[in-house]
Every structure is written in structure tokens, then in C-alpha cells.
C-alpha positions in Angstrom: -31.7 -28.4 43.0 -31.3 -25.1 44.5 -33.3 -24.8 47.7 -33.2 -21.0 47.7 -33.8 -20.9 43.8 -37.1 -22.9 44.0 -38.7 -20.4 46.6 -40.5 -17.3 44.7 -39.6 -13.7 45.5 -42.9 -12.2 46.9 -43.3 -8.5 45.8 -44.8 -5.9 48.4 -47.5 -3.7 47.3 -45.5 -0.4 47.2 -42.8 -2.1 44.9 -42.9 -2.2 41.1 -40.8 -4.7 39.4 -40.2 -4.7 35.6 -38.3 -6.9 33.1 -37.1 -5.8 29.8 -34.3 -6.9 27.7 -32.6 -9.0 30.3 -32.5 -6.4 32.8 -34.7 -6.5 36.2 -35.7 -3.1 37.3 -37.0 -2.8 40.8 -38.6 0.5 42.0 -40.0 1.4 45.4 -40.4 4.0 48.0 -36.7 4.3 48.9 -35.4 4.2 45.1 -34.7 2.0 42.4 -32.2 -0.6 41.7 -31.4 -2.8 38.4 -29.7 -6.2 37.6 -28.5 -7.5 34.5 -29.4 -10.9 34.1 -27.0 -13.8 32.7 -28.2 -15.8 29.9 -28.0 -18.8 32.3 -31.1 -18.2 34.2 -34.6 -17.2 33.2 -36.9 -14.9 35.3 -40.7 -14.8 35.0 -43.1 -12.2 36.9 -46.5 -13.7 37.8 -48.9 -11.6 39.8 -47.0 -10.7 42.8 -44.2 -13.3 42.8 -40.9 -13.4 40.8 -40.1 -16.8 39.8 -36.4 -17.6 38.8 -35.3 -20.7 36.9 -32.2 -22.3 35.3 -32.3 -22.3 31.5 -30.5 -25.9 31.6 -29.1 -28.5 34.0 -25.5 -27.2 33.6 -23.5 -26.4 36.8 -23.2 -23.0 35.8 -27.1 -22.6 35.4 -27.8 -24.1 38.6 -24.9 -22.2 40.6 -26.4 -18.9 39.2 -30.0 -19.9 39.9 -30.0 -19.4 43.7 -27.8 -16.4 43.4 -29.9 -14.5 41.0 -32.9 -15.3 43.0 -30.9 -13.9 46.2 -29.7 -10.8 44.4 -33.5 -9.9 43.3 -34.8 -10.7 46.8 -32.1 -8.2 48.2 -33.1 -5.6 45.7 -37.0 -6.0 46.6 -36.0 -5.5 50.3 -33.7 -2.8 49.6 -36.1 -0.4 47.9 -39.0 -1.2 50.3 -37.3 -1.2 53.8 -33.5 -0.6 53.0 -30.5 -2.2 54.8 -28.2 -1.0 57.7 -25.0 -1.9 59.4 -24.0 -0.8 62.9 -20.5 -0.2 63.8 -19.2 0.6 67.5 -16.0 2.2 68.2 -14.0 2.0 71.5 -10.9 3.9 72.4 -9.8 7.1 74.4 -10.3 10.2 72.4 -11.8 8.2 69.5 -14.7 10.3 67.7 -16.9 10.3 64.5 -18.9 12.9 62.8 -20.8 13.2 59.7 -21.0 16.3 57.7 -22.9 15.9 54.4 -21.5 12.9 52.7 -18.2 12.8 54.5 -17.5 10.7 57.5 -14.7 12.2 59.8 -13.1 9.8 62.2 -10.5 10.4 64.8 -9.1 7.1 65.8 -5.8 7.9 67.4 -3.7 8.7 64.5 -1.9 12.0 64.0 -4.6 13.1 61.5 -8.3 12.7 61.2 -9.6 10.2 58.4 -12.1 11.9 56.2 -14.0 9.1 54.2 -16.4 10.1 51.5 -19.4 8.1 51.6 -20.6 6.4 48.4 -23.5 7.7 46.4 -26.7 6.1 48.0 -25.1 5.5 51.4 -25.9 7.7 54.7 -24.3 7.4 58.0 -25.6 8.5 61.4 -23.4 8.9 64.7 -24.6 8.4 68.2 -22.1 8.5 70.8 -19.9 5.6 70.1 -22.0 3.8 67.3 -22.0 4.6 63.5 -25.1 3.6 61.6 -24.5 2.9 57.9 -27.9 2.6 55.7 -28.8 2.2 52.2 -30.9 0.3 49.7 -27.9 -1.6 48.0 -27.1 -4.6 50.4 -23.6 -5.0 48.7 -22.6 -1.3 48.9 -23.9 -1.1 52.7 -21.7 -4.1 53.5 -18.7 -2.9 51.6 -18.8 0.8 53.0 -19.1 -0.7 56.7 -16.4 -3.1 56.0 -14.1 -0.1 54.6 -14.9 1.9 57.7 -14.0 -0.9 59.9 -10.8 -1.4 58.1 -9.4 2.1 59.4 -8.9 0.8 62.9 -9.8 -3.2 63.2 -10.3 -4.1 66.8 -7.3 -5.0 68.7 -7.5 -8.3 71.0 -5.9 -6.8 74.3 -8.0 -3.8 75.2 -10.6 -4.1 72.4 -9.9 -0.6 70.8 -10.9 0.0 67.3 -14.0 -0.2 65.2 -16.2 -3.2 65.3 -19.5 -4.4 64.0 -22.2 -4.1 66.7 -22.7 -8.1 66.9 -19.2 -9.0 66.5 -17.5 -10.6 69.7 -13.8 -9.9 70.0 -11.7 -12.6 71.7 -9.8 -11.0 74.2 -6.2 -12.1 75.1 -4.5 -12.0 78.2 -1.5 -9.3 78.4 2.0 -9.9 79.6 2.0 -11.1 83.2 4.6 -10.4 86.0 8.1 -9.5 85.3 11.7 -10.7 85.8 12.3 -13.3 88.7 
């Protein structure tokens, strides 16, 4: 039995959830998201709760049961509150700026990196932090990972882009010279 799948998803007052032809449509103050259900799970909307259950006891149905419940819960949280990821960049001369939907990064390369943000994602830059936010949790995470991949942190001086809650394990550099 799925411990996550058993729990119902509570619907906040400002969120509207509709189910038609195997598609769950979640609409809220921040926007709307939809998800196409697989035939292995069944979704019921009862008053202010969404209940997900497997169609049968096959391994595939039970595997998709908790996944579907989590994806629907992420959609409800996304349209009501939204998601955000914080990135920090460290390095001499490293800068970031946002112009419209383009994130411009100067990361020590011979050229600036201009990354066009996906639709539905916004970014803010404060000193040495980049805040990536949006309503789709998967897209926010993928965008943050892509921005981090432009200059991952290195273990000697810690230069690069890292998640705000990430801990970089430092290495000791070369010590001493020839004797």
C-alpha cells in the first residue's frame, strides 16, 4: 500500500479542480495546470478533497498511485502558492542580470551567457543570489539545474553557481613545494 497515495489532497478555497476525460485541470490565483491521467489510477473529487486510488493491485498501478497523488498535490500548491529555488554564485567578476525573459550571466568565460527563461518561469537577481520561481515544480527545478550547470561549484575555492542550501565539501589544495 502506498503511504503517500492513501492521503487525500486538500483543495484550498481559492483553487478550482475539474476532472474531465482523464485530464485533471487545476486553476488558481497564480494560473492553471493540467495533467493527463494514466488508465491505471482513478481520481475522485469529493467536497474539498481529491482522492487517488489504483484501478487494480498490479505493480504498475500501485507505482503510479503515489506518483499521481504527488503530481496533483504539486499542481494544487503551485497554482495557490508557487515554487521557488534559490541559487548563489561566488567568484570574482561573476554577475547576473535579468532583462525581460532573458537571464544574462557573466561567469568568467570570454562571453556572457544569455539564457532564455522558459514560459511561466521568472527570475530575480539580488546581489549574489538568483531566485527562480513559477507554478510548475518540475519546470522550476529543471530551470534551476540548467542555470547551475553553466558553472557548477568547484571544490577548491567554491567558485561557481550552487543551490542556496547546498553544501560544497572543500578540498585542500597543493601544499608545499619541492624539497
